[in-house]
C-alpha positions in Angstrom: 147.4 113.6 12.8 149.8 112.7 10.1 150.7 109.0 9.0 154.1 109.0 10.5 153.0 110.3 13.7 150.3 107.4 13.8 153.2 104.8 13.1 155.2 106.0 15.7 152.5 105.7 18.7 151.3 102.4 17.0 155.1 101.2 17.6 155.2 102.5 21.0 152.1 100.7 22.1 153.4 97.4 20.5 156.9 98.0 22.4 155.3 98.6 25.8 152.8 95.4 25.6 155.7 93.1 24.6 157.7 94.5 27.5 154.8 94.1 30.0 154.4 90.5 28.8 158.1 89.7 29.0 157.9 91.1 32.8 155.0 89.2 33.7 156.4 85.8 31.9 159.6 86.7 34.4 157.8 87.2 37.4 155.6 84.2 37.0 158.9 82.1 36.3 160.7 83.2 39.5 157.8 83.8 41.7 155.2 80.9 40.8 153.0 81.6 44.2 152.6 85.4 43.7 149.3 85.1 41.7 147.9 82.3 43.8 147.8 84.0 47.2 144.2 83.7 47.3 144.0 80.0 46.3 146.9 79.3 49.0 144.6 81.1 51.5 141.7 78.8 50.6 143.4 75.9 50.8 145.2 76.7 54.2 141.2 77.0 55.5 140.2 73.9 54.2 143.4 72.3 55.6 142.8 73.8 59.1 139.0 72.6 59.1 140.2 69.0 58.2 142.1 68.9 61.5 139.1 70.0 63.6 140.3 74.0 63.6 137.0 75.8 64.0 136.9 78.6 61.1 134.7 81.1 63.7 136.5 82.6 66.2 133.8 83.1 68.5 132.7 79.4 68.7 133.2 77.9 72.6 133.8 74.0 73.1 131.7 73.1 76.2 131.0 69.8 77.9 128.6 71.2 79.8 125.6 69.2 78.2 128.0 65.7 78.7 128.3 67.0 82.6 124.7 67.7 83.2 123.7 64.0 82.1 126.1 62.4 84.2 126.9 64.5 86.9 123.6 63.6 89.2 124.4 60.0 89.1 128.1 60.6 90.7 127.6 60.6 94.4 130.3 61.2 97.6 130.9 58.4 99.7 131.8 58.5 103.3 133.4 55.2 104.8 133.7 55.3 108.6 135.7 52.9 110.4 135.9 52.4 114.5 139.6 52.1 115.4 140.6 51.0 119.1 144.0 52.1 120.1 145.9 51.0 123.4 146.8 53.6 125.4 149.2 52.2 128.1 150.0 48.6 128.8 150.1 49.1 132.6 146.2 49.8 132.3 145.7 46.5 131.2 146.7 44.9 134.4 144.0 42.7 135.9 144.1 44.1 139.5 143.6 47.8 137.7 141.0 46.8 135.5 138.9 45.1 138.4 138.4 48.4 140.0 138.3 50.7 137.1 137.0 49.0 134.0 138.7 48.7 130.7 140.2 52.0 130.4 143.4 50.5 128.4 141.8 51.4 124.9 140.9 54.7 123.2 138.2 54.3 120.6 138.1 56.7 117.5 136.2 56.9 114.2 138.1 57.3 111.1 136.5 58.2 107.7 137.8 57.8 104.5 136.0 59.7 101.5 135.8 58.4 97.9 133.0 58.5 94.9 130.7 56.3 93.6 128.3 55.9 90.4 124.6 55.1 90.3 123.8 52.5 87.7 120.1 52.4 87.6 117.2 53.6 89.5 117.1 50.7 91.8 119.9 52.2 93.7 123.0 49.8 92.5 126.0 51.8 92.4 129.6 50.7 91.8 132.7 52.2 93.7 136.1 51.0 94.3 136.8 47.9 96.8 139.5 50.0 98.7 137.1 52.9 99.2 134.9 51.0 101.6 137.3 48.2 102.8 136.9 47.6 106.2 134.1 50.0 106.8 131.4 49.7 109.7 129.0 52.6 107.8 129.0 53.8 104.4 127.1 57.4 104.1 126.2 58.3 100.5 125.5 62.0 99.9 123.9 62.7 96.2 124.5 66.1 94.4 120.9 67.5 95.1 121.9 67.0 99.0 120.1 64.0 100.1 121.8 61.5 102.3 121.5 57.6 103.2 123.3 54.5 104.2 124.6 52.0 101.7 124.4 48.3 101.8 127.1 46.0 100.4 125.8 43.7 98.1 129.4 42.1 97.1 133.0 42.9 96.7 135.6 41.8 94.2 139.2 42.6 95.3 140.7 41.0 92.4 139.5 44.2 90.4 139.1 46.4 93.1 135.4 46.9 92.5 132.4 46.9 95.0 128.7 47.1 94.6 126.5 48.8 96.8 122.7 49.6 96.8 120.7 52.6 98.3 117.1 53.1 99.2 115.9 56.3 98.0 113.4 57.3 95.4 113.8 59.1 92.0 117.3 58.3 91.6 119.3 59.2 88.8 121.1 56.7 86.5 124.2 57.8 84.2 124.1 56.6 80.6 126.2 53.8 79.5 129.0 54.0 77.0 131.3 51.4 75.3 134.9 51.2 76.7 135.8 49.3 73.5 135.1 52.2 71.4 137.4 54.7 73.4 140.4 55.4 71.2 143.7 57.0 72.1 143.2 60.8 72.0 139.6 60.8 72.8 138.3 63.2 75.1 137.3 62.0 78.4 136.1 63.7 81.8 136.6 62.7 85.5 133.9 63.3 88.0 134.5 62.5 91.5 135.1 63.7 95.1 138.5 64.9 95.2 140.2 66.0 98.6 136.5 65.7 99.8 135.9 69.3 98.0 132.7 68.2 96.7 131.8 67.0 93.3 134.5 68.1 90.7 135.0 67.7 86.9 138.4 67.2 85.3 139.1 67.0 81.4 141.7 65.0 79.8 142.0 62.5 77.2 142.9 58.8 76.7 146.4 58.3 77.0 146.6 54.7 76.6 144.3 51.4 76.7 145.0 48.1 78.3 147.6 49.4 81.0 149.2 46.3 82.9 150.5 45.1 85.1 150.9 48.1 87.5 150.3 46.2 90.8 147.2 47.9 91.6 145.0 45.0 91.4 145.5 41.5 90.3 143.2 41.7 87.6 144.2 44.8 85.2 143.3 46.2 81.9 143.1 50.0 82.7 142.3 53.0 80.6 144.9 55.5 81.1 144.3 59.0 80.9 145.7 62.6 81.9 142.5 64.0 83.5 143.5 64.9 86.9 142.5 62.3 89.3 143.4 62.9 93.2 142.4 61.2 96.5 139.0 60.9 96.8 138.3 60.7 93.0 138.4 56.6 93.5 135.0 55.3 92.4 134.2 58.0 90.2 133.2 58.5 87.1 135.1 58.6 83.7 132.8 59.7 81.2 133.3 60.5 77.2 132.0 63.6 75.6 128.6 62.3 75.2 128.1 62.3 78.8 128.5 58.3 78.8 130.1 56.1 81.5 133.3 54.5 79.9 135.2 53.5 83.1 135.5 53.9 87.0 138.4 56.0 88.2 140.5 53.9 90.3 144.3 55.2 91.2 146.6 57.8 90.1 150.5 57.6 89.4 152.2 60.4 91.9 155.6 61.0 93.1 154.8 63.9 95.1 151.5 62.7 96.3 149.5 64.9 93.9 148.6 64.3 90.5 151.1 63.8 88.0 148.7 63.7 84.9 148.5 59.9 84.8 145.4 58.4 86.0 143.9 55.0 85.8 140.2 54.0 85.2 138.4 50.5 84.9 137.2 49.9 81.5 133.1 49.9 81.8 132.9 46.3 80.2 134.8 44.8 82.7 132.8 46.8 85.5 129.5 45.2 84.3 130.9 41.9 84.0 131.9 41.8 87.7 128.7 43.7 88.9 126.6 41.5 87.1 128.4 38.2 88.9 128.1 40.2 92.4 124.3 40.8 92.0 123.8 37.0 90.9 125.9 35.3 92.6 127.6 37.5 95.5 131.1 36.9 94.3 132.8 36.6 91.3 133.3 33.2 89.6 136.8 32.5 88.6 139.1 29.6 87.9 141.1 28.3 90.9 144.1 26.0 90.8 144.8 26.3 94.7 148.5 27.1 94.6 150.7 30.2 96.1 153.7 30.8 93.6 156.5 33.5 93.0 159.3 34.3 90.6 161.6 31.8 89.8 165.0 33.0 91.5 167.4 34.5 89.5 170.2 32.1 88.6 168.1 29.0 88.2 168.9 27.7 84.8 167.2 25.5 82.7 168.7 22.5 80.5 170.3 24.8 77.9 172.0 26.9 80.6 169.4 30.2 80.2 167.8 31.6 82.9 164.6 29.5 83.9 161.3 30.6 82.6 157.8 30.3 84.6 156.7 30.4 88.2 158.1 28.7 91.4 155.1 27.0 93.5 155.7 27.9 97.0 152.4 26.4 98.5 149.9 24.0 97.4 146.5 24.2 99.0 145.4 20.8 100.3 142.7 18.9 98.3 142.9 21.7 95.8 142.8 21.1 91.9 146.6 21.5 92.1 147.1 19.2 94.7 145.0 16.4 93.5 146.8 16.9 90.0 150.1 16.0 91.9 151.5 19.6 91.9 153.9 20.3 94.8 155.8 23.1 96.5 159.2 23.5 94.7 157.6 22.4 91.2 158.3 25.2 88.5 155.2 25.8 86.1 156.6 26.5 82.6 153.4 26.3 80.5 149.3 26.4 81.0 147.4 25.0 78.1 150.0 25.6 75.7 150.9 29.1 77.0 154.3 29.9 78.1 154.3 31.3 81.5 156.4 34.3 82.2 155.1 35.8 86.0 152.6 35.1 88.4 150.2 37.5 87.3 150.1 36.2 83.8 149.4 32.6 85.3 146.3 34.0 87.6 144.8 35.9 84.8 144.8 32.8 82.4 143.5 30.4 85.7 141.0 32.7 86.5 139.6 33.1 83.2 138.7 29.6 83.0 135.2 28.2 84.2 135.0 25.7 87.0 135.1 22.0 86.1 137.3 23.1 83.3 140.4 20.7 82.3 143.9 22.4 82.3 147.2 21.0 81.1 150.2 22.2 83.2 153.6 21.7 82.2 156.2 21.5 85.5 159.7 21.3 85.9 160.6 18.8 89.0 164.5 18.8 89.4 165.7 18.3 86.1 162.7 16.3 84.9 159.7 18.0 82.8 156.1 16.5 83.5 152.7 17.1 82.2 149.9 17.5 84.7 146.1 17.6 84.3 144.1 19.5 86.8 140.2 19.9 87.1 139.7 23.8 87.7 137.2 24.8 90.7 135.3 27.8 91.7 137.8 30.1 93.6 136.3 30.4 97.2 134.8 33.4 98.2 136.3 36.3 100.4 134.1 37.6 103.2 132.7 41.0 102.7 134.1 42.4 105.6 
């Protein structure tokens, strides 16, 4: 090879390198992500893992362990009531009854179904008050097939809770969680006896906390969930993914009569407070003022010409705390212990949260005059179990 040929080859190689570098520079300038594809894919994997997406397509999410640890403590409840219905008024005639007896009534037994949760091996269990309300007999069926009758220990209509007890050996008890630890978006499971189908588990998330007022009960602080809650689920368990009891399923919102994906459960923290008081006292100790009240009528104006806030006292219980303090029907209560009052439910919750013998200051409007009265709270009279 001559010197001239070697020089031509060297010039060709140098020109090719320069051209290649120029093309690479232009490609990198106009398409910066072209050479970072592997790095981009790696970042996507990292980001997907950070939001809980499993990298393994074969991995299966299951809550079977949570259900296995809690389901044995969830029972079916059958509350029966004896109903008497009049057949014909003519059969009530004294002459007819003298010869033929009392044939004017027909007796039938009505059975309501619901759910309950065993809290400890001693057989204490919780359900909703409306499940066993007015029942003459309460039959409990466990998941292992055993059946027994239950005794009512106490009922709290204000929270719609009831404490029952059954007498059986080797009873399971459900693990207890902390409802305060729940966050919106947490997965929860509802266990109960919907439509008397037998024990059923539905899954959802915590949709909201502290829901009130809904008109379901007097004292409300509900966990809202989209886990399906249907008739018969009342009194059943709401558990977290660890299988711990965090609430008692109580009600559902419905337009059609079926589940709409909006259900309500009483937080276990409130449940245990009520259960402990029912066990200790047979009732829940709450402050009592001794009034009946309603919303202030529209068009009732205050001194500034605005709609009057507060609640209207419609009745006062004789010798009750309010009566002894000087409250009379027609008074408008605007403040209780320096808290502005807007509705009867709020006023009741403030009063019920006070202990007996506590002193409470009440601001009232009587006519156009504002007055400050002082009352001494007492224990609310107990409500008969049946």
